[in-house]
C-alpha positions as a Markdown table, in Angstrom:
| # | Residue | x | y | z |
|---|---|---|---|---|
| 1 | Met | 100.8 | -176.4 | 50.2 |
| 2 | Pro | 100.6 | -177.0 | 53.8 |
| 3 | Leu | 96.7 | -177.3 | 55.6 |
| 4 | Lys | 97.1 | -174.4 | 58.1 |
| 5 | Asn | 98.5 | -172.1 | 55.0 |
| 6 | Leu | 95.6 | -173.0 | 52.9 |
| 7 | Leu | 93.3 | -171.9 | 56.1 |
| 8 | Leu | 95.0 | -168.9 | 56.6 |
| 9 | Leu | 94.6 | -168.0 | 52.7 |
| 10 | Leu | 90.8 | -169.0 | 52.7 |
| 11 | Ile | 90.0 | -166.6 | 55.8 |
| 12 | Thr | 91.7 | -163.3 | 53.6 |
| 13 | Ala | 89.5 | -164.8 | 50.5 |
| 14 | Leu | 86.8 | -164.8 | 52.4 |
| 15 | Phe | 87.0 | -161.4 | 54.3 |
| 16 | Leu | 87.4 | -159.8 | 50.7 |
| 17 | Ala | 84.0 | -161.5 | 49.5 |
| 18 | Gly | 81.7 | -160.1 | 51.9 |
| 19 | Cys | 79.1 | -158.3 | 50.0 |
| 20 | Thr | 75.6 | -157.5 | 49.3 |
| 21 | Thr | 73.9 | -158.6 | 45.8 |
| 22 | Met | 70.7 | -159.0 | 44.3 |
| 23 | Ala | 70.1 | -162.4 | 42.7 |
| 24 | Pro | 67.3 | -163.6 | 40.3 |
| 25 | Lys | 64.6 | -165.4 | 42.1 |
| 26 | Glu | 64.6 | -168.1 | 39.8 |
| 27 | Asn | 68.1 | -169.0 | 40.5 |
| 28 | Leu | 67.0 | -169.6 | 44.2 |
| 29 | Pro | 64.9 | -172.4 | 44.0 |
| 30 | Phe | 62.6 | -173.9 | 47.2 |
| 31 | Pro | 63.9 | -174.2 | 50.1 |
| 32 | Leu | 66.1 | -171.3 | 49.8 |
| 33 | Thr | 63.3 | -169.0 | 48.9 |
| 34 | Asn | 59.3 | -169.2 | 48.6 |
| 35 | Gln | 56.9 | -166.5 | 48.2 |
| 36 | Glu | 58.0 | -164.6 | 51.1 |
| 37 | Phe | 60.4 | -163.2 | 49.2 |
| 38 | Ala | 60.9 | -160.9 | 46.2 |
| 39 | Asp | 62.2 | -161.1 | 42.9 |
| 40 | Pro | 65.4 | -160.1 | 43.1 |
| 41 | Val | 66.5 | -161.2 | 46.5 |
| 42 | Lys | 68.7 | -159.6 | 48.3 |
| 43 | Val | 71.8 | -161.7 | 49.4 |
| 44 | Val | 74.5 | -160.7 | 51.8 |
| 45 | Ser | 77.1 | -162.7 | 52.3 |
| 46 | Ile | 80.0 | -161.8 | 55.8 |
| 47 | Pro | 82.6 | -163.8 | 56.1 |
| 48 | Leu | 83.8 | -164.7 | 59.2 |
| 49 | Pro | 86.9 | -166.8 | 61.0 |
| 50 | Ile | 86.5 | -169.2 | 63.2 |
| 51 | Ile | 88.7 | -169.5 | 66.4 |
| 52 | Ala | 87.3 | -171.7 | 69.3 |
| 53 | Ser | 88.4 | -173.5 | 72.1 |
| 54 | Ser | 86.6 | -176.0 | 74.4 |
| 55 | Pro | 88.5 | -178.6 | 77.2 |
| 56 | Asn | 87.4 | -182.2 | 75.1 |
| 57 | Glu | 87.9 | -181.0 | 71.5 |
| 58 | Gly | 91.1 | -178.3 | 72.0 |
| 59 | Ile | 92.0 | -175.4 | 69.9 |
| 60 | Thr | 90.2 | -175.2 | 66.2 |
| 61 | Phe | 90.5 | -172.3 | 64.0 |
| 62 | Gly | 89.1 | -171.6 | 60.2 |
| 63 | Ala | 86.7 | -169.9 | 58.0 |
| 64 | Leu | 83.0 | -170.0 | 57.5 |
| 65 | Thr | 81.0 | -167.3 | 54.8 |
| 66 | Ala | 77.1 | -167.1 | 56.1 |
| 67 | Phe | 74.8 | -166.3 | 53.3 |
| 68 | Leu | 72.0 | -164.3 | 54.2 |
| 69 | Leu | 68.6 | -164.3 | 51.9 |
| 70 | His | 66.1 | -161.6 | 53.1 |
| 71 | Asn | 62.5 | -161.7 | 52.3 |
| 72 | Lys | 60.1 | -159.4 | 51.7 |
| 73 | Lys | 59.8 | -157.6 | 55.0 |
| 74 | Glu | 64.0 | -157.1 | 55.2 |
| 75 | Glu | 64.2 | -160.2 | 57.8 |
| 76 | Val | 66.8 | -162.8 | 57.2 |
| 77 | Ser | 64.6 | -165.7 | 56.1 |
| 78 | Thr | 67.3 | -168.3 | 54.6 |
| 79 | Leu | 70.7 | -168.5 | 56.4 |
| 80 | Val | 73.1 | -170.7 | 54.5 |
| 81 | Ala | 77.2 | -171.5 | 56.0 |
| 82 | Pro | 79.7 | -173.0 | 54.2 |
| 83 | Gln | 82.7 | -173.4 | 56.6 |
| 84 | Val | 85.9 | -174.9 | 56.7 |
| 85 | Asn | 88.4 | -175.6 | 59.9 |
| 86 | Tyr | 91.4 | -177.2 | 61.4 |
| 87 | Asn | 91.8 | -179.5 | 64.7 |
| 88 | Lys | 94.6 | -181.4 | 65.3 |
| 89 | Asn | 93.0 | -184.0 | 67.0 |
| 90 | Phe | 90.1 | -184.0 | 64.2 |
| 91 | Gly | 92.0 | -183.3 | 61.0 |
| 92 | Ala | 90.0 | -181.2 | 58.6 |
| 93 | Thr | 86.5 | -180.5 | 58.8 |
| 94 | Ala | 83.7 | -179.2 | 55.6 |
| 95 | Thr | 80.6 | -178.7 | 57.7 |
| 96 | Leu | 77.7 | -177.0 | 55.5 |
| 97 | Phe | 74.8 | -175.7 | 58.2 |
| 98 | Ala | 71.4 | -174.0 | 56.8 |
| 99 | Thr | 68.6 | -172.5 | 58.5 |
| 100 | Phe | 65.0 | -172.0 | 56.6 |
| 101 | Tyr | 62.2 | -169.9 | 57.8 |
| 102 | Pro | 59.5 | -170.4 | 54.9 |
| 103 | Val | 56.6 | -168.9 | 56.9 |
| 104 | Glu | 56.1 | -167.1 | 60.1 |
| 105 | Asp | 56.3 | -169.9 | 63.2 |
| 106 | Arg | 57.8 | -172.7 | 60.9 |
| 107 | Tyr | 61.2 | -173.6 | 61.0 |
| 108 | Trp | 63.8 | -176.3 | 59.4 |
| 109 | Glu | 67.6 | -176.9 | 60.2 |
| 110 | Val | 70.2 | -178.9 | 58.2 |
| 111 | Ala | 73.9 | -179.6 | 59.5 |
| 112 | Leu | 76.1 | -181.5 | 57.4 |
| 113 | Ser | 79.5 | -182.2 | 58.7 |
| 114 | Lys | 82.8 | -184.5 | 57.9 |
| 115 | Ser | 86.3 | -184.5 | 59.3 |
| 116 | Thr | 88.9 | -186.4 | 58.2 |
| 117 | Lys | 89.2 | -187.9 | 61.4 |
| 118 | Val | 86.5 | -189.8 | 63.4 |
| 119 | Asn | 84.4 | -186.8 | 63.9 |
| 120 | Glu | 80.9 | -186.6 | 61.5 |
| 121 | Asp | 77.7 | -185.1 | 62.0 |
| 122 | Phe | 74.2 | -185.2 | 59.7 |
| 123 | Glu | 71.4 | -183.4 | 61.7 |
| 124 | Phe | 67.9 | -182.0 | 60.3 |
| 125 | Lys | 65.6 | -180.5 | 62.7 |
| 126 | Leu | 61.7 | -178.7 | 61.9 |
| 127 | Arg | 59.7 | -176.9 | 64.1 |
| 128 | Asp | 56.0 | -176.5 | 62.8 |
| 129 | Ser | 53.4 | -174.3 | 65.1 |
| 130 | Thr | 51.0 | -173.3 | 61.9 |
| 131 | Leu | 48.7 | -176.8 | 62.4 |
| 132 | Leu | 45.4 | -177.1 | 63.6 |
| 133 | Asp | 45.1 | -172.3 | 63.8 |
| 134 | Lys | 48.5 | -172.6 | 65.7 |
| 135 | Lys | 47.3 | -175.0 | 68.6 |
| 136 | Leu | 49.2 | -177.9 | 67.4 |
| 137 | Glu | 53.3 | -177.8 | 67.9 |
| 138 | Leu | 55.5 | -180.5 | 66.0 |
| 139 | Asn | 59.3 | -180.8 | 66.3 |
| 140 | Ala | 61.6 | -183.5 | 65.0 |
| 141 | Phe | 65.2 | -184.1 | 65.2 |
| 142 | Leu | 66.6 | -186.6 | 63.1 |
| 143 | Phe | 70.6 | -187.8 | 63.7 |
| 144 | Ser | 73.8 | -190.0 | 62.8 |
| 145 | Leu | 76.9 | -188.8 | 64.7 |
| 146 | Thr | 80.1 | -189.7 | 65.8 |
| 147 | Asp | 82.1 | -187.5 | 68.6 |
| 148 | Gly | 85.9 | -188.3 | 68.8 |
| 149 | Ser | 85.9 | -186.0 | 71.4 |
| 150 | Ala | 83.7 | -187.5 | 74.3 |
| 151 | Arg | 85.0 | -187.7 | 77.8 |
| 152 | Phe | 83.9 | -190.1 | 81.3 |
| 153 | Phe | 85.6 | -189.4 | 84.4 |
| 154 | Gly | 83.5 | -191.5 | 86.6 |
| 155 | Phe | 80.1 | -190.6 | 88.8 |
| 156 | Gln | 79.4 | -188.3 | 90.9 |
| 157 | Gln | 80.4 | -184.8 | 91.2 |
| 158 | Thr | 83.7 | -185.7 | 92.9 |
| 159 | Ser | 85.2 | -187.5 | 90.2 |
| 160 | Gln | 88.5 | -186.7 | 89.3 |
| 161 | Lys | 90.5 | -185.4 | 86.5 |
| 162 | Ala | 93.0 | -187.7 | 86.9 |
| 163 | Asn | 90.2 | -190.4 | 85.5 |
| 164 | Glu | 89.9 | -188.2 | 82.4 |
| 165 | Thr | 89.1 | -191.3 | 79.8 |
| 166 | Asn | 88.1 | -190.2 | 76.0 |
| 167 | Tyr | 86.2 | -192.5 | 73.6 |
| 168 | Ala | 84.0 | -191.9 | 70.3 |
| 169 | Asp | 80.0 | -191.0 | 71.0 |
| 170 | Gln | 78.3 | -192.8 | 67.8 |
| 171 | Glu | 74.8 | -192.2 | 68.0 |
| 172 | Thr | 71.7 | -192.7 | 65.2 |
| 173 | Gly | 68.3 | -191.5 | 65.9 |
| 174 | Phe | 65.6 | -189.1 | 66.5 |
| 175 | Asn | 63.4 | -187.5 | 68.7 |
| 176 | Leu | 59.9 | -186.5 | 67.9 |
| 177 | Ser | 57.2 | -184.8 | 70.0 |
| 178 | Ala | 53.6 | -183.3 | 69.7 |
| 179 | Gly | 52.0 | -180.2 | 71.7 |
| 180 | Tyr | 49.1 | -179.3 | 72.0 |
| 181 | Gln | 47.4 | -176.4 | 73.5 |
| 182 | Ile | 45.0 | -177.1 | 75.9 |
| 183 | Phe | 44.6 | -173.1 | 77.6 |
| 184 | Arg | 45.9 | -170.2 | 76.7 |
| 185 | His | 49.1 | -170.6 | 77.7 |
| 186 | Val | 49.6 | -174.4 | 78.3 |
| 187 | Gln | 50.6 | -177.1 | 76.2 |
| 188 | Leu | 50.5 | -181.2 | 77.1 |
| 189 | Val | 53.3 | -182.6 | 75.0 |
| 190 | Val | 53.7 | -185.8 | 74.1 |
| 191 | Gly | 57.2 | -187.2 | 72.9 |
| 192 | Glu | 58.8 | -190.8 | 71.4 |
| 193 | Arg | 62.4 | -191.4 | 71.4 |
| 194 | Phe | 64.9 | -193.4 | 70.2 |
| 195 | Lys | 69.0 | -193.3 | 69.9 |
| 196 | Lys | 71.8 | -196.7 | 69.0 |
| 197 | Val | 74.8 | -196.0 | 70.7 |
| 198 | Asp | 77.8 | -197.3 | 69.9 |
| 199 | Ile | 81.6 | -196.6 | 72.3 |
| 200 | Lys | 84.3 | -197.0 | 69.4 |
| 201 | His | 88.0 | -195.4 | 70.0 |
| 202 | Gly | 88.1 | -191.5 | 70.1 |
| 203 | Ala | 90.3 | -189.5 | 68.7 |
| 204 | Ile | 92.2 | -187.6 | 71.5 |
| 205 | Thr | 95.3 | -189.6 | 71.6 |
| 206 | Lys | 97.0 | -188.1 | 75.0 |
| 207 | Val | 93.9 | -189.1 | 76.9 |
| 208 | Pro | 93.4 | -193.2 | 77.7 |
| 209 | Phe | 90.4 | -194.7 | 76.2 |
| 210 | Ile | 87.6 | -195.2 | 78.4 |
| 211 | Arg | 87.8 | -199.0 | 78.8 |
| 212 | Glu | 91.7 | -198.5 | 79.8 |
| 213 | Lys | 90.3 | -197.1 | 83.3 |
| 214 | Phe | 86.6 | -198.5 | 83.7 |
| 215 | Asp | 85.2 | -201.7 | 83.7 |
| 216 | Pro | 81.7 | -202.8 | 81.5 |
| 217 | Ala | 80.1 | -203.6 | 85.0 |
| 218 | Glu | 80.9 | -200.4 | 86.7 |
| 219 | Val | 79.6 | -198.2 | 83.4 |
| 220 | Pro | 76.7 | -199.7 | 82.0 |
| 221 | Gly | 76.4 | -198.7 | 78.7 |
| 222 | Met | 79.8 | -198.8 | 77.7 |
| 223 | Asp | 79.7 | -201.6 | 75.2 |
| 224 | Gly | 76.8 | -199.7 | 73.7 |
| 225 | Phe | 73.0 | -199.2 | 74.3 |
| 226 | Thr | 69.7 | -198.5 | 72.6 |
| 227 | Ala | 67.5 | -196.4 | 74.6 |
| 228 | His | 63.6 | -196.2 | 73.3 |
| 229 | Ala | 61.7 | -193.8 | 75.7 |
| 230 | Gln | 58.0 | -192.5 | 75.5 |
| 231 | Lys | 57.4 | -188.6 | 76.9 |
| 232 | Leu | 54.6 | -187.2 | 78.8 |
| 233 | Gly | 54.9 | -183.2 | 79.6 |
| 234 | Ile | 53.3 | -180.1 | 80.8 |
| 235 | Val | 54.7 | -176.5 | 79.2 |
| 236 | Tyr | 53.6 | -173.3 | 80.5 |
| 237 | Ser | 54.5 | -170.0 | 78.3 |
| 238 | Thr | 53.9 | -166.5 | 78.1 |
| 239 | Leu | 57.5 | -165.9 | 76.1 |
| 240 | Asp | 57.3 | -163.2 | 73.1 |
| 241 | Ser | 59.4 | -165.2 | 71.1 |
| 242 | Pro | 60.3 | -168.9 | 70.7 |
| 243 | Thr | 64.0 | -168.5 | 69.3 |
| 244 | Leu | 64.6 | -164.9 | 70.9 |
| 245 | Pro | 62.6 | -164.2 | 73.4 |
| 246 | Thr | 62.9 | -161.0 | 75.4 |
| 247 | Trp | 60.2 | -161.1 | 78.5 |
| 248 | Gly | 58.1 | -164.0 | 79.8 |
| 249 | Gly | 58.3 | -166.7 | 81.7 |
| 250 | Tyr | 58.8 | -170.4 | 80.8 |
| 251 | Ala | 58.1 | -173.6 | 83.1 |
| 252 | Arg | 58.5 | -177.3 | 81.8 |
| 253 | Val | 57.1 | -180.6 | 83.9 |
| 254 | Ala | 57.8 | -183.9 | 82.2 |
| 255 | Val | 58.3 | -187.8 | 83.0 |
| 256 | Glu | 59.9 | -190.0 | 80.4 |
| 257 | Ala | 60.1 | -193.9 | 80.4 |
| 258 | Ser | 62.4 | -196.3 | 78.7 |
| 259 | Val | 61.3 | -199.6 | 78.8 |
| 260 | Lys | 62.9 | -203.0 | 77.9 |
| 261 | Arg | 59.9 | -204.6 | 76.5 |
| 262 | Leu | 60.2 | -201.8 | 73.7 |
| 263 | Gly | 63.3 | -202.2 | 72.7 |
| 264 | Ser | 65.4 | -200.1 | 75.7 |
| 265 | Ser | 68.5 | -201.8 | 76.8 |
| 266 | Ala | 67.0 | -201.2 | 80.5 |
| 267 | Asp | 63.6 | -199.8 | 82.3 |
| 268 | Tyr | 64.4 | -196.5 | 83.8 |
| 269 | Arg | 62.6 | -192.9 | 84.1 |
| 270 | His | 63.3 | -189.9 | 83.5 |
| 271 | Tyr | 61.9 | -186.8 | 85.6 |
| 272 | Glu | 62.4 | -183.1 | 84.8 |
| 273 | Ala | 61.2 | -179.6 | 85.7 |
| 274 | Glu | 62.8 | -176.2 | 84.3 |
| 275 | Met | 61.5 | -172.8 | 85.0 |
| 276 | Lys | 62.9 | -169.6 | 83.0 |
| 277 | Ala | 62.2 | -166.4 | 83.4 |
| 278 | Tyr | 63.2 | -162.9 | 81.1 |
| 279 | Tyr | 62.8 | -159.1 | 82.4 |
| 280 | Pro | 63.8 | -156.5 | 80.2 |
| 281 | Leu | 64.5 | -153.1 | 81.3 |
| 282 | Met | 65.3 | -149.5 | 79.2 |
| 283 | Asn | 63.3 | -150.7 | 76.1 |
| 284 | Ala | 65.2 | -154.4 | 76.1 |
| 285 | Gln | 68.9 | -153.0 | 75.9 |
| 286 | Phe | 69.1 | -155.2 | 79.4 |
| 287 | Ile | 67.5 | -158.6 | 79.7 |
| 288 | Ser | 67.8 | -160.3 | 82.7 |
| 289 | Val | 67.3 | -164.0 | 82.1 |
| 290 | Gly | 67.8 | -167.0 | 84.9 |
| 291 | Arg | 67.0 | -170.5 | 84.4 |
| 292 | Leu | 66.4 | -173.2 | 87.2 |
| 293 | Ala | 66.1 | -176.8 | 85.7 |
| 294 | Tyr | 65.9 | -180.0 | 88.1 |
| 295 | Asn | 66.4 | -184.1 | 86.7 |
| 296 | Gln | 66.3 | -187.5 | 88.2 |
| 297 | Thr | 66.9 | -190.8 | 86.8 |
| 298 | Leu | 65.6 | -193.5 | 88.3 |
| 299 | Gly | 66.5 | -197.3 | 87.1 |
| 300 | His | 68.8 | -200.0 | 87.0 |
| 301 | Asp | 72.1 | -200.3 | 85.2 |
| 302 | Val | 71.2 | -196.9 | 83.6 |
| 303 | Pro | 73.3 | -196.6 | 80.4 |
| 304 | Phe | 75.7 | -193.4 | 81.3 |
| 305 | Leu | 75.0 | -191.2 | 78.6 |
| 306 | Glu | 71.3 | -191.6 | 80.0 |
| 307 | Arg | 71.9 | -190.2 | 83.3 |
| 308 | Ser | 71.6 | -186.7 | 84.5 |
| 309 | Ile | 74.5 | -184.7 | 82.7 |
| 310 | Leu | 76.0 | -181.7 | 83.2 |
| 311 | Gly | 79.0 | -179.6 | 81.6 |
| 312 | Gly | 79.2 | -178.0 | 78.2 |
| 313 | Glu | 77.4 | -174.7 | 76.3 |
| 314 | Thr | 73.9 | -174.9 | 77.7 |
| 315 | Thr | 74.4 | -176.2 | 81.3 |
| 316 | Leu | 78.1 | -175.2 | 83.0 |
| 317 | Arg | 80.0 | -173.4 | 80.7 |
| 318 | Gly | 83.3 | -173.8 | 82.6 |
| 319 | Tyr | 83.4 | -177.3 | 81.8 |
| 320 | Gly | 83.3 | -179.7 | 78.8 |
| 321 | Arg | 80.6 | -181.9 | 77.3 |
| 322 | Asn | 79.5 | -184.2 | 79.6 |
| 323 | Arg | 82.0 | -183.3 | 82.5 |
| 324 | Phe | 79.6 | -184.4 | 85.4 |
| 325 | Ile | 77.0 | -187.6 | 85.6 |
| 326 | Asp | 74.7 | -189.2 | 88.2 |
| 327 | Ser | 71.3 | -189.9 | 89.0 |
| 328 | Ser | 70.3 | -186.5 | 89.1 |
| 329 | Tyr | 71.4 | -182.5 | 88.6 |
| 330 | Phe | 70.3 | -179.1 | 89.9 |
| 331 | Leu | 71.3 | -176.4 | 87.5 |
| 332 | Leu | 70.9 | -172.4 | 88.1 |
| 333 | Asn | 72.0 | -170.0 | 85.2 |
| 334 | Leu | 71.6 | -166.2 | 85.0 |
| 335 | Glu | 72.6 | -164.1 | 82.4 |
| 336 | Glu | 72.4 | -160.3 | 81.8 |
| 337 | Arg | 72.0 | -159.8 | 78.0 |
| 338 | Ile | 73.1 | -156.1 | 77.4 |
| 339 | Arg | 72.8 | -154.8 | 74.3 |
| 340 | Leu | 76.1 | -152.6 | 73.7 |
| 341 | Phe | 75.2 | -150.7 | 70.1 |
| 342 | Arg | 72.8 | -151.8 | 67.0 |
| 343 | Trp | 75.2 | -151.9 | 63.7 |
| 344 | Glu | 74.4 | -152.4 | 60.3 |
| 345 | Ile | 77.1 | -154.3 | 59.2 |
| 346 | Phe | 77.3 | -155.6 | 55.1 |
| 347 | Asp | 73.9 | -154.4 | 55.0 |
| 348 | Val | 72.5 | -156.2 | 57.8 |
| 349 | Asn | 70.9 | -155.1 | 61.2 |
| 350 | Ala | 72.4 | -156.5 | 64.0 |
| 351 | Asp | 72.4 | -156.4 | 67.8 |
| 352 | Trp | 76.0 | -156.6 | 69.5 |
| 353 | Glu | 75.6 | -157.9 | 72.9 |
| 354 | Ile | 77.6 | -158.4 | 76.1 |
| 355 | Ala | 76.3 | -161.4 | 78.7 |
| 356 | Pro | 78.1 | -161.4 | 82.2 |
| 357 | Phe | 77.1 | -164.8 | 83.4 |
| 358 | Ile | 76.9 | -167.4 | 86.4 |
| 359 | Asp | 76.3 | -170.8 | 86.2 |
| 360 | Leu | 75.7 | -172.9 | 89.1 |
| 361 | Gly | 75.0 | -176.9 | 89.1 |
| 362 | Ala | 76.0 | -180.5 | 90.7 |
| 363 | Val | 74.8 | -183.7 | 90.2 |
| 364 | Met | 74.2 | -186.0 | 93.1 |
| 365 | Glu | 72.7 | -189.3 | 93.9 |
| 366 | Arg | 69.3 | -187.4 | 95.1 |
| 367 | Leu | 68.5 | -184.1 | 95.4 |
| 368 | Asp | 68.3 | -184.4 | 99.4 |
| 369 | Lys | 72.2 | -185.8 | 99.3 |
| 370 | Val | 73.4 | -182.8 | 98.1 |
| 371 | Ser | 75.7 | -180.2 | 99.7 |
| 372 | Thr | 76.6 | -176.7 | 99.0 |
| 373 | Arg | 80.3 | -178.1 | 98.6 |
| 374 | Ser | 79.3 | -180.3 | 95.9 |
| 375 | Phe | 78.1 | -177.2 | 93.3 |
| 376 | Glu | 80.5 | -176.0 | 90.3 |
| 377 | Phe | 80.8 | -172.2 | 90.6 |
| 378 | Asn | 81.3 | -170.9 | 87.0 |
| 379 | Pro | 81.2 | -167.1 | 86.1 |
| 380 | Gly | 82.0 | -165.9 | 82.8 |
| 381 | Ile | 81.4 | -163.7 | 79.9 |
| 382 | Gly | 79.5 | -164.1 | 76.2 |
| 383 | Phe | 79.8 | -162.1 | 73.2 |
| 384 | Arg | 76.7 | -162.6 | 71.1 |
| 385 | Ala | 75.6 | -161.3 | 67.8 |
| 386 | Val | 71.5 | -161.1 | 67.4 |
| 387 | Val | 69.8 | -160.9 | 63.9 |
| 388 | Arg | 66.0 | -160.4 | 65.2 |
| 389 | Pro | 63.7 | -162.3 | 64.5 |
| 390 | Asn | 65.7 | -165.6 | 64.1 |
| 391 | Ile | 69.9 | -165.5 | 64.6 |
| 392 | Val | 72.4 | -165.1 | 67.0 |
| 393 | Gly | 76.0 | -165.9 | 66.8 |
| 394 | Arg | 77.4 | -166.5 | 69.8 |
| 395 | Val | 81.1 | -167.0 | 71.9 |
| 396 | Asp | 80.7 | -167.9 | 75.9 |
| 397 | Leu | 84.0 | -168.6 | 77.8 |
| 398 | Gly | 83.6 | -169.6 | 81.6 |
| 399 | Ile | 85.8 | -170.0 | 84.1 |
| 400 | Gly | 85.9 | -173.6 | 86.5 |
| 401 | Lys | 88.0 | -174.9 | 88.6 |
| 402 | Glu | 89.8 | -177.2 | 85.7 |
| 403 | Gly | 90.6 | -174.2 | 83.7 |
| 404 | Pro | 88.7 | -172.2 | 81.0 |
| 405 | Ala | 86.5 | -173.3 | 78.6 |
| 406 | Val | 85.2 | -171.0 | 74.9 |
| 407 | Phe | 82.3 | -172.2 | 73.5 |
| 408 | Val | 81.4 | -170.8 | 69.6 |
| 409 | Gly | 77.8 | -171.5 | 68.1 |
| 410 | Leu | 74.6 | -170.4 | 67.1 |
| 411 | Gly | 71.6 | -169.6 | 69.6 |
| 412 | Tyr | 71.3 | -168.7 | 73.1 |
| 413 | Pro | 72.4 | -171.3 | 75.5 |
| 414 | Phe | 69.1 | -170.9 | 77.2 |
């Protein structure tokens, strides 16, 4: 049977499988359940189709089933989502995604994905803010991935679509950080980051390989590189939730240094500043959200993937990932999250939102060299299903000068 027909049958079967069951707790061992779950455990299965299109990856379609395990408070405390999809560039992809909230203020995430062509992704994330009477927050991110859809167009905001190239971005590494609350709303953060990057042939055959258009002497890091950096930052936050905030403010400034003596391929520094604000109206039926961010990278022979980068589902949603690269960027995101209705589907209460947005940003050598003509203006609209207090499914459609881009994923973009 052709793979496409098999996937269509799978989608049909998953829709028929949606239901709510009560499963014995002994059949759902830790970490699927813990002491916060009743016995039996309420398990809701929700089948969903997958249809996505992005500038880098092209069209992807398939299906998933989300298994939502509810604790004693009727909150979704565990999500497990196996999925299968098909993309002409990567072939068939099998993925297992799971998130766990064993206790309040502790979060784990596991993602395992393997394609028949080039792509793979193995990730583990942890956030724990229960330590030292909730004054210490630990974050960890371990990853090994290969993205065969990666693109490079050249440096600066004026990089041309005609110079588009493809490669496989192969990365292995970790991000670690610890934040200690020094005042009521102020946190001091220290971090350690390591990443080994190799540049391989990608999966997009219609686009030239990066080495066919660019020389390694012009693009540092094109032959691979290692980044080992240490970060120091200050965070101010009055947000009402670390995962799905509805009101409050957030500000962060940080500096990160990469040093050859500690194993990096080059000496350079990142300077970062970010502000976010959430303002609710009408009992949070409308939430106005804004983000302002600036990033600057200083150094010599900085690897191209370590510079300031815009494009993709969390920055400029009218373009694919890593579309614009230079030494600095300035970014403004504005979004109005509008709750259309609350609907119980498969015994799960969800807020269904629409979110018109505007993304405005530019990369540049330095902030004083930017001009108004450099900025990309990306209007768009998002559709979200929110299961509080932890889960968001989203579809964002952004419009850029090179056409539309559609991103499907979990979590708010910012």
